[in-house]
C-alpha positions as CSV (number, residue, x, y, z in Angstrom):
1,M,-0.7,-1.0,-35.5
2,A,-2.1,-4.3,-33.8
3,K,-4.9,-3.7,-31.5
4,L,-4.7,-5.2,-28.1
5,R,-7.6,-7.5,-27.2
6,Q,-9.7,-6.1,-24.2
7,A,-8.5,-6.8,-20.8
8,S,-11.6,-8.2,-19.5
9,S,-10.7,-11.4,-21.4
10,Y,-7.9,-11.9,-19.3
11,R,-9.0,-10.5,-15.8
12,K,-9.6,-14.0,-14.0
13,I,-6.9,-15.6,-12.5
14,K,-6.1,-19.0,-14.0
15,R,-3.3,-21.1,-13.6
16,P,0.3,-19.6,-14.1
17,Y,1.9,-20.0,-17.2
18,V,5.3,-18.6,-16.7
19,R,8.1,-21.0,-17.9
20,I,10.5,-18.9,-19.8
21,S,14.0,-19.6,-19.8
22,K,17.1,-17.8,-21.1
23,V,18.4,-21.3,-22.2
24,K,16.2,-22.5,-25.0
25,S,15.9,-26.1,-24.4
26,K,14.5,-25.6,-20.8
27,A,11.8,-23.1,-21.9
28,Y,8.3,-24.3,-22.4
29,I,7.2,-21.0,-23.8
30,K,8.6,-19.6,-27.1
31,G,8.5,-16.2,-28.7
32,V,7.4,-14.4,-25.5
33,P,7.0,-10.3,-26.1
34,H,9.0,-8.0,-23.6
35,I,7.6,-7.0,-20.6
36,K,6.3,-3.3,-21.0
37,I,7.2,-1.7,-17.3
38,A,10.1,0.5,-18.1
39,Q,11.6,0.6,-14.5
40,Y,10.4,-0.7,-11.1
41,D,12.4,1.8,-8.6
42,I,11.3,5.6,-9.6
43,G,12.3,8.9,-8.1
44,D,15.2,9.1,-5.4
45,K,16.9,6.0,-3.9
46,V,16.4,7.2,-0.6
47,R,13.7,5.8,1.9
48,Y,11.3,8.6,3.4
49,P,9.6,8.3,6.7
50,W,6.1,8.2,5.4
51,E,4.9,5.0,2.9
52,L,2.0,5.3,0.9
53,K,0.7,1.9,-0.6
54,L,-2.0,1.3,-3.3
55,L,-3.9,-2.0,-2.5
56,S,-5.7,-4.1,-5.0
57,K,-9.4,-4.9,-3.4
58,K,-9.8,-7.8,-5.6
59,A,-7.8,-10.6,-6.9
60,L,-7.4,-10.7,-10.7
61,Q,-4.7,-10.3,-13.3
62,I,-3.4,-7.1,-14.3
63,R,-1.6,-6.6,-17.6
64,D,1.9,-5.1,-18.0
65,N,0.5,-2.3,-20.0
66,A,-1.8,-1.1,-17.4
67,L,0.9,-1.3,-14.4
68,E,3.1,0.7,-17.0
69,A,0.2,3.5,-17.5
70,A,-0.2,3.9,-13.8
71,R,3.7,4.2,-13.2
72,Q,4.0,6.9,-15.5
73,T,0.8,8.5,-14.2
74,I,2.4,8.4,-10.4
75,V,6.0,9.9,-12.0
76,K,4.1,12.8,-13.8
77,T,1.8,13.6,-10.9
78,M,4.8,13.6,-8.5
79,E,7.1,15.4,-11.0
80,K,4.9,18.4,-11.2
81,V,5.9,19.5,-7.9
82,S,9.5,18.3,-7.6
83,K,11.7,15.8,-9.4
84,T,13.4,15.2,-6.1
85,G,12.2,14.4,-2.6
86,W,10.3,11.2,-3.1
87,S,10.7,7.8,-4.2
88,G,8.7,4.7,-5.3
89,K,8.4,1.2,-6.1
90,V,6.4,-1.1,-8.5
91,L,5.7,-3.8,-6.1
92,V,4.2,-6.6,-8.8
93,V,5.9,-8.1,-11.6
94,P,3.6,-9.5,-14.7
95,H,5.4,-13.1,-14.9
96,H,2.0,-14.5,-16.5
97,V,2.1,-15.2,-20.2
98,L,-1.1,-14.3,-21.9
99,R,-2.2,-16.5,-24.7
100,L,-4.5,-15.9,-27.8
101,N,-6.1,-18.2,-30.5
102,P,-6.6,-16.0,-33.3
103,L,-10.1,-16.8,-34.8
104,A,-10.9,-15.6,-38.1
105,T,-14.4,-14.3,-39.3
106,G,-15.8,-13.4,-42.6
107,A,-16.0,-15.0,-45.7
108,G,-13.5,-17.7,-46.7
109,A,-12.7,-18.1,-42.7
110,D,-13.3,-21.7,-42.8
111,R,-10.5,-22.3,-45.6
112,F,-7.4,-21.3,-43.1
113,Q,-8.8,-21.2,-39.5
114,R,-8.0,-24.2,-37.4
115,G,-10.8,-24.0,-35.1
116,M,-10.6,-25.2,-31.7
117,S,-8.1,-28.0,-32.8
118,L,-4.5,-26.8,-31.8
119,A,-6.4,-24.3,-29.7
120,F,-3.2,-23.4,-27.2
121,G,-2.7,-19.9,-28.5
122,R,0.3,-18.0,-29.1
123,P,2.1,-15.7,-26.3
124,E,0.5,-12.5,-26.7
125,G,1.6,-10.2,-23.5
126,H,2.4,-10.5,-20.0
127,A,0.1,-10.0,-16.7
128,A,0.5,-9.8,-13.1
129,Q,-1.4,-12.1,-10.7
130,V,-2.5,-10.0,-7.8
131,K,-4.3,-11.4,-4.7
132,E,-6.6,-9.4,-2.6
133,N,-5.1,-6.6,-0.6
134,Q,-2.0,-7.3,-2.2
135,P,0.2,-3.7,-2.8
136,L,0.8,-2.7,-6.4
137,F,2.9,0.4,-5.9
138,A,4.5,2.3,-2.9
139,L,5.5,5.7,-2.5
140,Y,8.1,7.0,0.3
141,V,7.7,10.7,0.8
142,P,8.3,13.4,3.7
143,E,5.4,14.5,5.7
144,E,4.4,17.5,3.7
145,K,4.1,15.4,0.2
146,I,1.5,13.1,1.7
147,P,-1.5,14.8,-0.1
148,L,0.5,14.9,-3.5
149,A,1.2,11.1,-2.9
150,K,-2.3,10.7,-2.5
151,Q,-3.3,12.1,-5.4
152,A,-0.9,10.4,-7.5
153,L,-1.8,7.2,-6.2
154,S,-5.8,7.9,-6.7
155,K,-4.8,8.9,-10.3
156,A,-2.9,5.4,-10.8
157,A,-5.9,3.7,-9.4
158,A,-8.0,4.9,-12.5
159,K,-5.6,3.3,-14.8
160,V,-5.8,-0.2,-13.0
161,P,-8.8,-2.6,-13.7
162,T,-9.4,-3.2,-9.8
163,P,-11.2,-0.8,-7.2
164,C,-7.8,0.2,-5.0
165,K,-7.6,1.5,-1.5
166,I,-4.4,3.8,-0.3
167,V,-3.0,3.0,2.9
168,I,-0.7,5.4,4.9
169,N,2.0,4.0,7.2
170,K,4.9,5.8,9.2
171,I,8.0,4.0,8.8
172,G,10.4,3.4,11.9
């Protein structure tokens, strides 16, 4: 299985590279892999009175596989207690396409490597460009499930490459 390149090489925010289209002639980017986030709405489809948000403390890019890992952690933590009685959302969408210019190493690499000519790179994955204090996830729970939701969001914060904070609001 192909190994992912380390996330630190994609963490800085660069100019968005997002021109993807269903119409082939209008797409600048060809051969883009699919976004790995399975679903953006999780739990029940009901809005509960308390909202907990996970906010990013830094501006950076977060890859789609990190967002999906955090989403799965939230779902598993919340479903340990009950499968119903909570809802949530993934609030960022990884539109930015990541590129990689593969560089060969080892004996004879100079024979087939292009070096830095045509160094634009092939599409490799997706990332969400996140601003400082931008919410990543939102959980909606009744009052008795606030401690569990806080625990779920703090576990999800460990999966994301930025320091995070949790904000609790009463809706309505």
